[in-house]
C-alpha positions in Angstrom: 4.5 -13.2 7.1 3.9 -14.8 10.4 0.2 -14.7 11.3 -0.8 -11.1 10.5 2.7 -9.7 11.1 5.4 -8.8 8.6 8.7 -10.1 10.0 11.6 -8.0 8.5 15.3 -8.9 8.8 18.4 -7.4 7.4 22.2 -7.7 7.8 25.1 -5.3 8.0 28.8 -5.6 8.1 31.4 -3.3 9.7 29.1 -0.4 10.7 30.8 2.9 11.1 29.0 6.1 12.3 25.6 4.4 12.0 23.0 5.6 14.6 19.8 3.8 13.7 17.5 2.3 11.0 14.1 3.7 10.4 11.7 1.2 8.9 9.3 2.8 6.4 6.2 1.3 4.8 4.1 2.2 1.8 0.8 0.8 0.5 1.3 2.3 -3.0 5.1 1.9 -3.5 5.6 5.7 -3.6 4.5 7.3 -0.4 6.4 6.0 2.6 5.7 6.5 6.3 7.9 5.5 9.3 6.5 2.5 11.2 9.4 1.7 13.5 13.0 2.3 14.5 15.9 0.0 15.4 19.1 1.3 17.0 22.3 0.3 15.3 25.1 -1.7 16.9 27.7 0.7 15.2 30.5 -1.8 15.6 32.7 -3.8 13.3 31.6 -7.4 12.4 28.4 -8.8 11.1 25.0 -7.9 12.6 21.5 -9.1 12.0 18.5 -6.9 12.7 14.8 -7.8 13.1 11.6 -5.8 13.1 8.0 -6.9 13.3 5.3 -4.8 11.7 2.1 -6.0 13.6 -1.3 -6.5 12.1 -0.1 -5.5 8.6 -2.9 -7.5 7.0 -5.4 -5.0 8.6 -4.3 -2.4 6.0 -6.7 -3.8 3.5 -4.2 -4.0 0.6 -2.8 -6.8 -1.5 0.8 -5.8 -0.9 3.0 -3.5 1.1 6.4 -2.0 0.4 9.2 -1.5 2.9 12.5 0.3 2.8 15.1 1.2 5.4 16.4 4.7 6.1 19.9 4.2 7.6 20.7 7.3 9.7 24.2 8.1 10.7 25.3 9.8 13.9 25.8 13.1 11.9 22.1 12.9 10.7 23.1 12.0 7.1 21.0 9.1 5.7 20.6 6.7 2.8 17.7 4.5 1.7 17.9 0.8 1.1 16.2 -0.8 -1.9 12.5 -1.1 -1.7 11.1 -4.6 -1.2 7.5 -5.6 -1.8 5.6 -8.0 0.5 2.5 -9.6 -1.1 -0.5 -10.1 1.3 -2.4 -12.9 -0.5 -6.1 -12.9 0.0 -6.2 -9.6 1.9 -8.0 -7.6 -0.8 -9.9 -4.6 0.5 -11.9 -4.0 -2.7 -14.7 -5.9 -4.5 -16.3 -4.7 -7.7 -19.4 -6.0 -9.4 -21.0 -6.7 -11.9 -18.1 -7.3 -14.2 -18.8 -6.7 -17.1 -20.8 -3.6 -16.3 -23.4 -1.7 -18.2 -24.5 1.5 -16.3 -23.6 1.2 -12.6 -20.5 -0.4 -11.1 -20.8 -1.4 -7.5 -17.8 -1.0 -5.2 -17.2 -2.4 -1.7 -14.1 -1.3 0.2 -13.0 -2.7 3.6 -10.8 -0.5 5.7 -9.8 0.0 9.3 -9.7 3.8 9.4 -11.8 6.8 8.9 -10.7 8.8 5.9 -11.2 9.7 2.3 -11.0 7.4 -0.7 -10.0 8.7 -4.1 -11.7 6.6 -6.9 -10.3 6.8 -10.4 -11.4 5.2 -13.7 -8.6 5.0 -16.3 -9.1 3.9 -19.9 -6.8 1.6 -21.9 -4.8 4.6 -23.1 -4.1 5.7 -19.6 -6.5 8.7 -19.7 -8.4 9.6 -16.5 -12.0 9.2 -17.4 -13.7 9.7 -14.0 -12.6 10.7 -10.5 -14.6 10.8 -7.3 -13.7 11.3 -3.6 -15.7 9.4 -1.0 -15.6 9.5 2.8 -15.0 6.1 4.4 -15.5 4.6 7.8 -13.9 1.6 9.5 -15.5 -1.6 8.2 -17.2 -2.2 4.9 -18.1 0.8 2.7 -20.3 0.4 -0.5 -20.6 2.8 -3.4 -22.2 2.9 -6.8 -20.4 4.5 -9.7 -22.1 5.7 -12.8 -20.5 4.1 -15.9 -23.2 5.0 -18.5 -21.0 7.7 -20.1 -18.1 5.3 -20.7 -17.7 3.7 -24.1 -17.3 -0.1 -24.4 -13.9 -1.4 -23.4 -11.5 -2.4 -20.7 -10.9 0.0 -17.8 -8.9 0.2 -14.5 -10.6 1.2 -11.3 -8.0 2.6 -8.9 -8.8 3.3 -5.3 -6.4 5.3 -3.1 -6.6 6.1 0.6 -4.4 6.4 3.7 -4.1 2.7 4.2 -5.4 1.3 0.9 -4.3 1.3 -2.7 -5.8 -1.2 -5.2 -6.3 -1.6 -8.9 -9.0 -3.8 -10.5 -9.8 -4.1 -14.2 -13.4 -4.2 -15.4 -15.2 -4.4 -18.8 -17.8 -1.8 -19.8 -20.3 -3.3 -22.2 
């Protein structure tokens, strides 16, 4: 991380039939989207490549995942291993009070209009509650009824286009 940018580097050796590298990013580690492309040297020898993903901290997540899609001249491709980049202090979610009795308050910061899927999962991994909310750029606040939940520890998971976060809370 340099300022708000993710600086990615990788090396190759003795490239043959390599056309380009497509850099893919994910906020949840599962769903990847292309964020850039770098043309390959496609020559023998060692090569170092660089790519900068600008304003990655504006994604309102604690971490991002990257992988390379190496595309050959004949359109075949392979994926690199996935690497995770932590974005410390860039949380987009705040929940309170914790512990909670009847109503859990949730504040989510985002940079895009979209929908947010909110899930509450119990300690056994069962989905206890699910809601979908519309969100706008900036700070969005919601109240979630927890009255029907039994006492215990739960996970609150929020999923959106540019946000994926998990927080634990205690229901009294």
